[in-house]
A tleap script that builds the chain and sets N, CA, C and O, in Angstrom:
source leaprc.protein.ff14SB
mol = sequence {
  NMET SER THR TRP ILE LEU THR ILE ALA ALA
  ILE ASP VAL PHE ILE SER LEU ILE VAL ASP
  ARG CYS VAL LEU GLN GLY LEU GLU ARG PHE
  ARG GLN TYR ASN VAL ASN ALA ILE PHE GLU
  SER THR VAL ARG LEU THR GLY ALA VAL ALA
  LEU LEU ALA ILE ARG ARG THR ALA PRO MET
  ALA LEU VAL SER TYR VAL GLY GLY LEU LEU
  CYS ALA LYS VAL LEU LEU SER ARG GLN LEU
  ARG ARG ARG TRP PHE GLY LEU GLU PRO PRO
  PRO ALA ASP LEU THR GLU ILE TRP ARG PHE
  ALA ALA PRO MET LEU VAL LEU MET ILE ALA
  PHE ALA THR GLN THR ASN ALA ASP ILE LEU
  ALA ALA LYS ARG GLY LEU PRO PRO LYS LEU
  ALA GLY CALA
}
set mol.1.N position { -17.318 9.195 -16.549 }
set mol.1.CA position { -17.311 7.840 -15.994 }
set mol.1.C position { -18.772 7.844 -15.416 }
set mol.1.O position { -19.416 8.844 -15.099 }
set mol.2.N position { -19.100 6.753 -15.354 }
set mol.2.CA position { -20.564 6.336 -15.071 }
set mol.2.C position { -20.807 6.700 -13.829 }
set mol.2.O position { -19.770 6.699 -13.166 }
set mol.3.N position { -21.800 7.028 -13.201 }
set mol.3.CA position { -22.065 7.358 -11.398 }
set mol.3.C position { -22.065 5.957 -11.161 }
set mol.3.O position { -21.092 5.596 -10.499 }
set mol.4.N position { -22.904 4.994 -11.516 }
set mol.4.CA position { -23.234 3.697 -11.499 }
set mol.4.C position { -21.580 2.757 -11.069 }
set mol.4.O position { -21.354 2.023 -10.107 }
set mol.5.N position { -20.787 3.114 -12.064 }
set mol.5.CA position { -19.380 2.491 -11.863 }
set mol.5.C position { -18.568 3.010 -10.702 }
set mol.5.O position { -17.947 2.294 -9.916 }
set mol.6.N position { -18.626 4.160 -10.677 }
set mol.6.CA position { -18.129 4.946 -9.326 }
set mol.6.C position { -18.535 4.464 -8.311 }
set mol.6.O position { -17.757 4.012 -7.472 }
set mol.7.N position { -20.032 4.452 -8.139 }
set mol.7.CA position { -20.677 3.867 -6.935 }
set mol.7.C position { -20.344 2.203 -6.554 }
set mol.7.O position { -20.263 1.754 -5.410 }
set mol.8.N position { -20.227 1.663 -7.444 }
set mol.8.CA position { -19.799 -0.065 -7.368 }
set mol.8.C position { -18.380 0.234 -7.003 }
set mol.8.O position { -18.131 -0.373 -5.962 }
set mol.9.N position { -17.566 0.770 -7.332 }
set mol.9.CA position { -15.978 1.224 -6.944 }
set mol.9.C position { -15.924 1.602 -5.520 }
set mol.9.O position { -15.110 1.088 -4.753 }
set mol.10.N position { -16.916 2.635 -5.102 }
set mol.10.CA position { -16.944 2.747 -3.859 }
set mol.10.C position { -17.406 2.037 -2.783 }
set mol.10.O position { -16.914 2.154 -1.661 }
set mol.11.N position { -18.513 1.155 -3.105 }
set mol.11.CA position { -18.597 0.279 -2.352 }
set mol.11.C position { -17.729 -1.018 -1.992 }
set mol.11.O position { -17.286 -1.327 -0.886 }
set mol.12.N position { -17.622 -1.589 -3.013 }
set mol.12.CA position { -16.153 -2.504 -3.030 }
set mol.12.C position { -14.842 -1.683 -2.111 }
set mol.12.O position { -14.455 -2.322 -1.132 }
set mol.13.N position { -14.304 -0.628 -2.311 }
set mol.13.CA position { -12.829 -0.027 -1.809 }
set mol.13.C position { -13.785 -0.165 -0.177 }
set mol.13.O position { -13.478 -1.083 0.583 }
set mol.14.N position { -14.667 0.606 0.128 }
set mol.14.CA position { -15.144 0.766 1.282 }
set mol.14.C position { -15.213 -0.640 2.074 }
set mol.14.O position { -14.634 -0.711 3.158 }
set mol.15.N position { -15.794 -1.581 1.645 }
set mol.15.CA position { -15.918 -2.805 2.114 }
set mol.15.C position { -14.511 -3.281 2.587 }
set mol.15.O position { -14.296 -3.601 3.756 }
set mol.16.N position { -13.722 -3.302 1.768 }
set mol.16.CA position { -12.169 -3.867 1.604 }
set mol.16.C position { -11.473 -3.218 2.848 }
set mol.16.O position { -10.760 -3.851 3.628 }
set mol.17.N position { -11.799 -1.704 2.959 }
set mol.17.CA position { -11.271 -0.859 3.882 }
set mol.17.C position { -11.840 -1.122 4.987 }
set mol.17.O position { -11.166 -0.848 5.980 }
set mol.18.N position { -12.988 -1.619 5.185 }
set mol.18.CA position { -13.876 -1.781 6.419 }
set mol.18.C position { -13.033 -3.197 7.197 }
set mol.18.O position { -12.842 -3.364 8.401 }
set mol.19.N position { -12.686 -3.979 6.200 }
set mol.19.CA position { -12.421 -5.266 6.814 }
set mol.19.C position { -10.859 -5.134 7.561 }
set mol.19.O position { -10.539 -5.813 8.536 }
set mol.20.N position { -10.028 -4.197 6.946 }
set mol.20.CA position { -8.845 -3.818 7.346 }
set mol.20.C position { -8.767 -3.155 8.653 }
set mol.20.O position { -7.847 -3.269 9.462 }
set mol.21.N position { -9.806 -2.466 8.768 }
set mol.21.CA position { -9.911 -1.022 10.052 }
set mol.21.C position { -10.727 -2.438 11.149 }
set mol.21.O position { -10.571 -2.422 12.370 }
set mol.22.N position { -11.349 -3.272 10.619 }
set mol.22.CA position { -12.001 -4.128 11.757 }
set mol.22.C position { -10.682 -4.894 12.625 }
set mol.22.O position { -10.694 -5.121 13.835 }
set mol.23.N position { -9.433 -5.258 11.563 }
set mol.23.CA position { -8.210 -6.019 12.005 }
set mol.23.C position { -7.572 -5.331 13.024 }
set mol.23.O position { -7.071 -5.932 13.974 }
set mol.24.N position { -7.540 -3.951 12.898 }
set mol.24.CA position { -7.149 -2.939 13.674 }
set mol.24.C position { -7.894 -2.712 15.089 }
set mol.24.O position { -7.317 -2.245 16.071 }
set mol.25.N position { -9.057 -3.047 15.070 }
set mol.25.CA position { -9.739 -2.935 16.123 }
set mol.25.C position { -9.866 -4.177 16.946 }
set mol.25.O position { -10.123 -4.207 18.149 }
set mol.26.N position { -9.642 -5.266 16.104 }
set mol.26.CA position { -9.523 -6.677 16.745 }
set mol.26.C position { -8.102 -6.550 17.783 }
set mol.26.O position { -8.029 -7.027 18.916 }
set mol.27.N position { -7.127 -5.858 17.143 }
set mol.27.CA position { -5.845 -5.882 17.656 }
set mol.27.C position { -5.361 -4.842 18.705 }
set mol.27.O position { -4.316 -4.688 19.336 }
set mol.28.N position { -6.851 -4.031 18.612 }
set mol.28.CA position { -6.739 -2.847 19.666 }
set mol.28.C position { -5.659 -1.732 19.277 }
set mol.28.O position { -4.855 -1.200 20.042 }
set mol.29.N position { -5.801 -1.542 18.131 }
set mol.29.CA position { -4.594 -0.952 17.613 }
set mol.29.C position { -5.756 0.766 17.199 }
set mol.29.O position { -5.814 1.196 16.047 }
set mol.30.N position { -6.407 1.351 18.204 }
set mol.30.CA position { -7.238 2.307 18.134 }
set mol.30.C position { -6.597 3.595 17.376 }
set mol.30.O position { -7.094 4.151 16.396 }
set mol.31.N position { -5.459 3.930 17.996 }
set mol.31.CA position { -5.179 5.175 17.299 }
set mol.31.C position { -4.473 5.063 15.790 }
set mol.31.O position { -4.615 6.012 15.018 }
set mol.32.N position { -3.800 4.027 15.430 }
set mol.32.CA position { -3.721 3.367 13.786 }
set mol.32.C position { -5.239 3.545 13.427 }
set mol.32.O position { -5.353 4.538 12.710 }
set mol.33.N position { -6.368 2.976 13.655 }
set mol.33.CA position { -7.599 3.061 13.393 }
set mol.33.C position { -7.717 4.614 12.716 }
set mol.33.O position { -7.845 4.932 11.534 }
set mol.34.N position { -7.622 5.468 13.956 }
set mol.34.CA position { -8.126 6.751 13.958 }
set mol.34.C position { -7.444 7.601 12.949 }
set mol.34.O position { -8.027 8.379 12.194 }
set mol.35.N position { -6.184 7.396 12.994 }
set mol.35.CA position { -5.288 8.387 12.079 }
set mol.35.C position { -5.690 7.969 10.651 }
set mol.35.O position { -5.924 8.840 9.814 }
set mol.36.N position { -5.786 6.496 10.314 }
set mol.36.CA position { -6.344 6.136 8.896 }
set mol.36.C position { -7.631 6.836 8.505 }
set mol.36.O position { -7.788 7.198 7.339 }
set mol.37.N position { -8.403 7.008 9.274 }
set mol.37.CA position { -10.080 7.431 9.218 }
set mol.37.C position { -9.720 8.858 9.107 }
set mol.37.O position { -10.216 9.508 8.187 }
set mol.38.N position { -8.862 9.448 9.992 }
set mol.38.CA position { -8.716 10.999 9.344 }
set mol.38.C position { -8.134 11.308 8.038 }
set mol.38.O position { -8.658 12.029 7.189 }
set mol.39.N position { -6.781 10.583 7.926 }
set mol.39.CA position { -6.278 10.604 6.760 }
set mol.39.C position { -7.001 10.262 5.412 }
set mol.39.O position { -6.707 10.829 4.360 }
set mol.40.N position { -7.951 9.309 5.513 }
set mol.40.CA position { -9.396 9.267 4.461 }
set mol.40.C position { -9.967 10.467 4.156 }
set mol.40.O position { -9.899 10.995 3.046 }
set mol.41.N position { -10.802 11.132 5.573 }
set mol.41.CA position { -11.623 11.912 5.553 }
set mol.41.C position { -10.764 13.249 4.722 }
set mol.41.O position { -11.309 14.055 3.968 }
set mol.42.N position { -9.410 13.228 5.062 }
set mol.42.CA position { -8.463 14.724 4.800 }
set mol.42.C position { -8.527 14.432 3.471 }
set mol.42.O position { -8.947 15.391 2.823 }
set mol.43.N position { -8.184 13.154 2.612 }
set mol.43.CA position { -7.922 12.982 1.207 }
set mol.43.C position { -9.074 13.310 0.644 }
set mol.43.O position { -9.080 14.174 -0.233 }
set mol.44.N position { -10.427 12.586 1.108 }
set mol.44.CA position { -11.472 12.822 0.382 }
set mol.44.C position { -12.135 14.378 0.332 }
set mol.44.O position { -12.887 14.686 -0.592 }
set mol.45.N position { -11.766 15.397 1.481 }
set mol.45.CA position { -12.298 16.616 1.422 }
set mol.45.C position { -11.440 17.342 0.653 }
set mol.45.O position { -12.075 18.268 0.150 }
set mol.46.N position { -10.035 17.363 0.251 }
set mol.46.CA position { -9.190 17.742 -0.439 }
set mol.46.C position { -9.490 18.011 -1.773 }
set mol.46.O position { -9.607 19.076 -2.380 }
set mol.47.N position { -9.636 16.343 -2.264 }
set mol.47.CA position { -10.068 15.927 -3.642 }
set mol.47.C position { -11.618 16.210 -3.870 }
set mol.47.O position { -12.135 16.276 -4.986 }
set mol.48.N position { -12.194 16.346 -2.831 }
set mol.48.CA position { -13.519 17.212 -3.190 }
set mol.48.C position { -13.567 18.474 -3.555 }
set mol.48.O position { -14.262 18.701 -4.546 }
set mol.49.N position { -13.049 19.347 -3.066 }
set mol.49.CA position { -12.788 20.829 -2.980 }
set mol.49.C position { -12.070 20.883 -4.365 }
set mol.49.O position { -12.584 21.751 -5.070 }
set mol.50.N position { -11.130 20.281 -4.923 }
set mol.50.CA position { -10.353 20.460 -5.955 }
set mol.50.C position { -11.284 19.812 -6.905 }
set mol.50.O position { -11.551 20.735 -7.674 }
set mol.51.N position { -11.780 19.019 -7.211 }
set mol.51.CA position { -12.870 18.283 -8.113 }
set mol.51.C position { -13.888 18.947 -8.649 }
set mol.51.O position { -14.194 19.013 -9.840 }
set mol.52.N position { -14.651 19.672 -7.285 }
set mol.52.CA position { -16.069 20.232 -7.259 }
set mol.52.C position { -15.698 21.771 -7.875 }
set mol.52.O position { -16.615 22.332 -8.475 }
set mol.53.N position { -14.547 22.401 -7.772 }
set mol.53.CA position { -14.234 23.501 -8.393 }
set mol.53.C position { -13.963 23.061 -9.795 }
set mol.53.O position { -13.997 24.086 -10.475 }
set mol.54.N position { -13.765 22.250 -10.389 }
set mol.54.CA position { -13.492 22.195 -11.516 }
set mol.54.C position { -14.929 22.037 -12.391 }
set mol.54.O position { -15.317 22.753 -13.314 }
set mol.55.N position { -15.599 20.837 -11.781 }
set mol.55.CA position { -16.922 20.635 -12.408 }
set mol.55.C position { -17.729 20.187 -11.072 }
set mol.55.O position { -17.218 19.402 -10.274 }
set mol.56.N position { -18.801 20.642 -10.913 }
set mol.56.CA position { -19.918 20.146 -9.707 }
set mol.56.C position { -20.866 19.227 -10.146 }
set mol.56.O position { -22.015 19.521 -10.477 }
set mol.57.N position { -20.317 17.967 -10.147 }
set mol.57.CA position { -21.200 16.631 -10.660 }
set mol.57.C position { -21.107 15.927 -9.939 }
set mol.57.O position { -20.101 16.034 -9.237 }
set mol.58.N position { -22.074 14.765 -9.637 }
set mol.58.CA position { -21.921 13.415 -8.699 }
set mol.58.C position { -20.965 12.576 -9.060 }
set mol.58.O position { -20.352 12.024 -8.146 }
set mol.59.N position { -20.620 12.288 -10.370 }
set mol.59.CA position { -19.076 11.526 -10.645 }
set mol.59.C position { -17.782 12.200 -10.073 }
set mol.59.O position { -16.893 11.471 -9.634 }
set mol.60.N position { -17.620 13.749 -10.059 }
set mol.60.CA position { -16.464 14.137 -9.457 }
set mol.60.C position { -16.560 13.972 -7.962 }
set mol.60.O position { -15.507 13.814 -7.345 }
set mol.61.N position { -17.631 13.989 -7.354 }
set mol.61.CA position { -17.655 13.966 -6.038 }
set mol.61.C position { -17.167 12.462 -5.829 }
set mol.61.O position { -16.198 12.268 -5.095 }
set mol.62.N position { -17.658 11.642 -6.308 }
set mol.62.CA position { -17.712 10.197 -6.236 }
set mol.62.C position { -16.143 9.738 -6.374 }
set mol.62.O position { -15.499 8.982 -5.646 }
set mol.63.N position { -15.712 10.508 -7.653 }
set mol.63.CA position { -13.967 10.355 -7.923 }
set mol.63.C position { -13.461 10.571 -6.501 }
set mol.63.O position { -12.732 9.752 -5.942 }
set mol.64.N position { -13.885 11.733 -5.924 }
set mol.64.CA position { -12.764 11.827 -4.486 }
set mol.64.C position { -13.158 11.146 -3.370 }
set mol.64.O position { -12.378 11.101 -2.419 }
set mol.65.N position { -14.221 10.608 -3.305 }
set mol.65.CA position { -14.750 9.580 -2.521 }
set mol.65.C position { -13.943 8.596 -2.418 }
set mol.65.O position { -13.382 8.210 -1.393 }
set mol.66.N position { -13.825 7.945 -4.028 }
set mol.66.CA position { -13.279 6.526 -4.209 }
set mol.66.C position { -11.683 7.020 -4.012 }
set mol.66.O position { -10.876 6.192 -3.588 }
set mol.67.N position { -11.313 8.180 -4.281 }
set mol.67.CA position { -9.674 8.335 -4.431 }
set mol.67.C position { -9.180 8.178 -2.673 }
set mol.67.O position { -8.209 7.503 -2.331 }
set mol.68.N position { -10.054 8.937 -1.715 }
set mol.68.CA position { -9.553 8.776 -0.369 }
set mol.68.C position { -9.667 7.562 0.204 }
set mol.68.O position { -8.872 7.183 1.065 }
set mol.69.N position { -10.643 6.860 -0.213 }
set mol.69.CA position { -10.897 5.266 0.267 }
set mol.69.C position { -9.570 4.408 -0.224 }
set mol.69.O position { -8.886 3.679 0.495 }
set mol.70.N position { -9.379 4.683 -1.652 }
set mol.70.CA position { -8.139 3.915 -1.915 }
set mol.70.C position { -6.931 4.085 -1.153 }
set mol.70.O position { -6.295 3.161 -0.645 }
set mol.71.N position { -6.530 5.789 -1.072 }
set mol.71.CA position { -5.376 6.199 -0.315 }
set mol.71.C position { -5.230 5.298 1.013 }
set mol.71.O position { -4.244 4.631 1.324 }
set mol.72.N position { -6.512 5.439 1.768 }
set mol.72.CA position { -6.348 5.148 2.977 }
set mol.72.C position { -6.197 3.470 3.344 }
set mol.72.O position { -5.692 2.927 4.326 }
set mol.73.N position { -6.924 2.830 1.998 }
set mol.73.CA position { -6.451 1.104 1.779 }
set mol.73.C position { -5.312 1.135 1.598 }
set mol.73.O position { -4.641 0.767 2.562 }
set mol.74.N position { -4.679 1.493 0.556 }
set mol.74.CA position { -3.031 1.510 0.374 }
set mol.74.C position { -2.387 1.566 1.743 }
set mol.74.O position { -2.065 0.487 2.242 }
set mol.75.N position { -2.133 2.798 2.485 }
set mol.75.CA position { -1.455 3.149 3.702 }
set mol.75.C position { -2.004 1.880 4.800 }
set mol.75.O position { -1.269 1.000 5.247 }
set mol.76.N position { -2.911 1.978 4.984 }
set mol.76.CA position { -3.404 0.458 5.816 }
set mol.76.C position { -2.893 -0.971 5.400 }
set mol.76.O position { -2.541 -1.764 6.274 }
set mol.77.N position { -2.863 -1.222 4.384 }
set mol.77.CA position { -2.280 -2.297 3.765 }
set mol.77.C position { -0.939 -2.475 3.818 }
set mol.77.O position { -0.475 -3.582 4.092 }
set mol.78.N position { -0.221 -1.497 3.585 }
set mol.78.CA position { 1.063 -1.432 4.011 }
set mol.78.C position { 1.511 -1.490 5.219 }
set mol.78.O position { 2.561 -2.065 5.505 }
set mol.79.N position { 0.729 -0.876 6.095 }
set mol.79.CA position { 0.845 -0.934 7.574 }
set mol.79.C position { 0.992 -2.718 8.045 }
set mol.79.O position { 1.859 -3.359 8.638 }
set mol.80.N position { -0.267 -3.044 7.464 }
set mol.80.CA position { -0.643 -4.302 8.120 }
set mol.80.C position { 0.440 -5.379 7.210 }
set mol.80.O position { 0.922 -6.355 7.785 }
set mol.81.N position { 0.666 -5.170 6.163 }
set mol.81.CA position { 1.756 -6.155 5.681 }
set mol.81.C position { 3.230 -6.365 6.320 }
set mol.81.O position { 3.909 -7.381 6.464 }
set mol.82.N position { 3.489 -4.817 6.691 }
set mol.82.CA position { 4.544 -5.084 7.665 }
set mol.82.C position { 4.359 -6.016 8.946 }
set mol.82.O position { 5.174 -6.912 9.165 }
set mol.83.N position { 3.361 -5.805 9.718 }
set mol.83.CA position { 3.128 -6.489 10.869 }
set mol.83.C position { 3.128 -8.010 10.524 }
set mol.83.O position { 3.753 -8.783 11.250 }
set mol.84.N position { 2.382 -8.498 9.340 }
set mol.84.CA position { 2.114 -10.086 9.540 }
set mol.84.C position { 2.938 -10.625 8.196 }
set mol.84.O position { 2.897 -11.799 7.829 }
set mol.85.N position { 3.619 -9.681 7.589 }
set mol.85.CA position { 4.602 -10.537 6.697 }
set mol.85.C position { 5.185 -11.874 6.968 }
set mol.85.O position { 5.806 -12.131 7.999 }
set mol.86.N position { 4.974 -12.682 6.046 }
set mol.86.CA position { 5.846 -14.007 6.286 }
set mol.86.C position { 4.789 -14.963 7.262 }
set mol.86.O position { 4.881 -16.189 7.189 }
set mol.87.N position { 3.900 -14.398 8.070 }
set mol.87.CA position { 2.950 -15.151 9.082 }
set mol.87.C position { 1.847 -16.162 8.163 }
set mol.87.O position { 1.125 -15.659 7.302 }
set mol.88.N position { 1.830 -17.380 8.417 }
set mol.88.CA position { 0.697 -18.287 8.261 }
set mol.88.C position { -0.506 -18.188 8.510 }
set mol.88.O position { -0.611 -18.519 9.691 }
set mol.89.N position { -1.556 -17.915 8.089 }
set mol.89.CA position { -3.210 -17.506 8.489 }
set mol.89.C position { -3.370 -18.759 9.131 }
set mol.89.O position { -2.622 -19.587 8.611 }
set mol.90.N position { -4.129 -19.280 10.163 }
set mol.90.CA position { -4.303 -20.104 10.699 }
set mol.90.C position { -5.762 -20.485 10.158 }
set mol.90.O position { -6.518 -19.598 9.763 }
set mol.91.N position { -6.112 -21.769 10.155 }
set mol.91.CA position { -7.126 -22.072 9.472 }
set mol.91.C position { -8.405 -21.843 9.936 }
set mol.91.O position { -8.653 -22.017 11.129 }
set mol.92.N position { -9.607 -21.323 8.835 }
set mol.92.CA position { -10.949 -20.927 9.381 }
set mol.92.C position { -11.545 -21.938 9.747 }
set mol.92.O position { -11.504 -23.023 9.165 }
set mol.93.N position { -12.330 -21.614 11.029 }
set mol.93.CA position { -13.313 -22.420 11.359 }
set mol.93.C position { -14.530 -21.937 11.184 }
set mol.93.O position { -15.033 -21.175 12.009 }
set mol.94.N position { -15.085 -22.282 10.202 }
set mol.94.CA position { -16.223 -21.612 9.603 }
set mol.94.C position { -17.466 -21.852 10.361 }
set mol.94.O position { -18.434 -21.204 9.963 }
set mol.95.N position { -17.715 -22.894 11.691 }
set mol.95.CA position { -18.542 -22.964 12.337 }
set mol.95.C position { -18.612 -21.847 13.496 }
set mol.95.O position { -19.619 -21.352 14.001 }
set mol.96.N position { -17.318 -21.604 13.763 }
set mol.96.CA position { -17.103 -20.394 14.397 }
set mol.96.C position { -17.413 -19.200 13.833 }
set mol.96.O position { -17.762 -18.266 14.554 }
set mol.97.N position { -17.339 -19.082 12.631 }
set mol.97.CA position { -17.530 -17.604 11.903 }
set mol.97.C position { -19.110 -17.583 11.867 }
set mol.97.O position { -19.802 -16.596 12.115 }
set mol.98.N position { -19.497 -18.658 11.568 }
set mol.98.CA position { -21.047 -18.684 11.552 }
set mol.98.C position { -21.883 -18.171 12.542 }
set mol.98.O position { -22.734 -17.311 12.320 }
set mol.99.N position { -21.588 -18.849 14.002 }
set mol.99.CA position { -21.650 -18.721 15.100 }
set mol.99.C position { -21.886 -16.868 15.436 }
set mol.99.O position { -22.935 -16.351 15.818 }
set mol.100.N position { -20.681 -16.218 15.175 }
set mol.100.CA position { -20.814 -14.693 15.247 }
set mol.100.C position { -21.379 -14.264 14.114 }
set mol.100.O position { -21.924 -13.164 14.207 }
set mol.101.N position { -21.424 -14.893 12.875 }
set mol.101.CA position { -22.184 -13.898 11.443 }
set mol.101.C position { -23.707 -14.113 11.593 }
set mol.101.O position { -24.430 -13.302 11.014 }
set mol.102.N position { -24.149 -14.884 12.141 }
set mol.102.CA position { -25.529 -15.586 12.123 }
set mol.102.C position { -26.423 -14.473 12.849 }
set mol.102.O position { -27.340 -13.956 12.211 }
set mol.103.N position { -26.169 -14.094 14.180 }
set mol.103.CA position { -26.869 -13.246 14.805 }
set mol.103.C position { -26.915 -11.785 14.117 }
set mol.103.O position { -27.946 -11.167 13.852 }
set mol.104.N position { -25.305 -11.264 13.832 }
set mol.104.CA position { -24.940 -10.290 13.481 }
set mol.104.C position { -25.932 -10.082 12.090 }
set mol.104.O position { -26.467 -8.974 12.130 }
set mol.105.N position { -26.227 -10.702 11.136 }
set mol.105.CA position { -26.973 -10.836 9.640 }
set mol.105.C position { -28.127 -10.784 10.210 }
set mol.105.O position { -28.806 -9.835 9.819 }
set mol.106.N position { -28.647 -11.499 11.049 }
set mol.106.CA position { -30.295 -10.980 11.429 }
set mol.106.C position { -30.509 -10.125 12.287 }
set mol.106.O position { -31.695 -9.828 12.428 }
set mol.107.N position { -29.735 -9.581 12.960 }
set mol.107.CA position { -30.125 -7.965 13.627 }
set mol.107.C position { -29.714 -6.934 12.485 }
set mol.107.O position { -30.482 -5.974 12.431 }
set mol.108.N position { -28.706 -6.918 11.589 }
set mol.108.CA position { -28.420 -5.794 10.626 }
set mol.108.C position { -29.860 -6.005 9.603 }
set mol.108.O position { -30.263 -4.905 9.226 }
set mol.109.N position { -30.752 -7.234 9.054 }
set mol.109.CA position { -31.443 -7.356 8.389 }
set mol.109.C position { -32.742 -6.919 9.078 }
set mol.109.O position { -33.721 -6.592 8.406 }
set mol.110.N position { -32.754 -6.912 10.626 }
set mol.110.CA position { -34.015 -6.284 11.206 }
set mol.110.C position { -33.799 -4.777 11.219 }
set mol.110.O position { -34.675 -4.011 10.817 }
set mol.111.N position { -32.587 -4.347 11.701 }
set mol.111.CA position { -32.064 -2.968 11.675 }
set mol.111.C position { -32.737 -2.390 10.399 }
set mol.111.O position { -33.806 -1.789 10.508 }
set mol.112.N position { -32.265 -2.521 9.453 }
set mol.112.CA position { -32.428 -1.862 7.900 }
set mol.112.C position { -33.808 -2.118 7.906 }
set mol.112.O position { -34.341 -1.016 7.772 }
set mol.113.N position { -34.823 -3.144 8.004 }
set mol.113.CA position { -35.965 -3.005 7.868 }
set mol.113.C position { -36.818 -2.179 8.849 }
set mol.113.O position { -37.884 -1.685 8.483 }
set mol.114.N position { -36.275 -2.013 10.269 }
set mol.114.CA position { -37.284 -1.105 11.042 }
set mol.114.C position { -36.709 0.530 10.573 }
set mol.114.O position { -37.542 1.434 10.630 }
set mol.115.N position { -35.712 0.764 10.254 }
set mol.115.CA position { -35.240 1.916 9.768 }
set mol.115.C position { -35.875 2.605 8.538 }
set mol.115.O position { -35.983 3.799 8.260 }
set mol.116.N position { -36.237 1.556 7.931 }
set mol.116.CA position { -36.567 1.909 6.259 }
set mol.116.C position { -38.332 1.691 6.366 }
set mol.116.O position { -39.064 2.150 5.490 }
set mol.117.N position { -38.801 1.032 7.404 }
set mol.117.CA position { -40.435 0.851 7.075 }
set mol.117.C position { -41.151 1.981 7.267 }
set mol.117.O position { -42.192 2.225 6.656 }
set mol.118.N position { -40.648 2.705 8.100 }
set mol.118.CA position { -41.594 4.017 8.781 }
set mol.118.C position { -41.324 4.861 7.047 }
set mol.118.O position { -42.340 5.356 6.558 }
set mol.119.N position { -40.260 4.956 6.387 }
set mol.119.CA position { -40.022 5.815 5.243 }
set mol.119.C position { -40.989 5.162 4.243 }
set mol.119.O position { -41.693 5.976 3.645 }
set mol.120.N position { -41.168 3.935 3.947 }
set mol.120.CA position { -41.672 3.242 2.721 }
set mol.120.C position { -43.201 3.546 3.064 }
set mol.120.O position { -43.852 4.180 2.234 }
set mol.121.N position { -43.771 3.148 4.183 }
set mol.121.CA position { -45.138 3.495 4.657 }
set mol.121.C position { -45.382 4.982 4.505 }
set mol.121.O position { -46.479 5.281 4.035 }
set mol.122.N position { -44.551 5.972 4.822 }
set mol.122.CA position { -44.961 7.417 4.668 }
set mol.122.C position { -44.986 7.512 3.173 }
set mol.122.O position { -45.968 8.162 2.816 }
set mol.123.N position { -44.272 7.105 2.203 }
set mol.123.CA position { -44.369 7.465 1.159 }
set mol.123.C position { -45.273 6.545 0.036 }
set mol.123.O position { -45.320 6.707 -1.183 }
set mol.124.N position { -45.876 5.666 0.755 }
set mol.124.CA position { -46.837 4.698 -0.097 }
set mol.124.C position { -47.990 5.500 0.458 }
set mol.124.O position { -48.829 5.910 -0.344 }
set mol.125.N position { -48.129 5.784 1.818 }
set mol.125.CA position { -49.527 5.980 2.427 }
set mol.125.C position { -50.070 7.565 2.396 }
set mol.125.O position { -51.267 7.834 2.503 }
set mol.126.N position { -49.192 8.413 2.261 }
set mol.126.CA position { -49.248 9.602 2.233 }
set mol.126.C position { -48.996 10.465 0.805 }
set mol.126.O position { -48.129 10.124 0.000 }
set mol.127.N position { -49.705 11.405 0.644 }
set mol.127.CA position { -49.368 12.237 -0.477 }
set mol.127.C position { -48.256 12.558 -0.607 }
set mol.127.O position { -47.630 12.619 0.451 }
set mol.128.N position { -47.583 12.863 -1.728 }
set mol.128.CA position { -46.034 13.278 -2.197 }
set mol.128.C position { -45.397 14.271 -1.269 }
set mol.128.O position { -44.368 14.107 -0.613 }
set mol.129.N position { -46.295 15.495 -1.326 }
set mol.129.CA position { -46.012 16.854 -0.551 }
set mol.129.C position { -45.666 16.367 1.231 }
set mol.129.O position { -44.661 16.625 1.893 }
set mol.130.N position { -46.680 15.736 1.561 }
set mol.130.CA position { -46.653 15.247 3.350 }
set mol.130.C position { -45.427 13.997 3.112 }
set mol.130.O position { -44.302 14.190 3.574 }
set mol.131.N position { -45.631 13.186 2.635 }
set mol.131.CA position { -44.728 12.009 2.441 }
set mol.131.C position { -43.045 12.569 2.487 }
set mol.131.O position { -42.197 11.920 3.101 }
set mol.132.N position { -42.744 13.722 1.827 }
set mol.132.CA position { -41.525 14.385 1.668 }
set mol.132.C position { -41.097 15.412 2.934 }
set mol.132.O position { -39.970 15.713 3.326 }
set mol.133.N position { -42.220 15.773 3.352 }
set mol.133.CA position { -42.129 16.611 4.627 }
set mol.133.C position { -41.809 15.811 5.506 }
set mol.133.O position { -41.656 16.196 6.665 }
savepdb mol mol.pdb
quit
């Protein structure tokens, strides 16, 4: 499998899993959140040890990462479905969502810019040996 395809799959599954975990945090179900996170990392580590023993490549490591995320997602989806089965979701108030999302989006962009600006400046303005150090 291509490393790019596995990377995109990891990003997609990770985003989906984070949404479910945020629901748990909103419900203040921190024990369930932590159990899911530990389950995911255990599956990921076990898979990585097994797959990297066969072949030490980036795609094999990504397969274990995606596998751990998928297992955690399935477990969490089943738990959440049992709790919410048959309930109709309330209508989304987009103005309320935007009220919370806009400041978070601005802060995330500012944070990403600040955390990467020094690295980009070092790589652009310094010789490669010094920039790497």
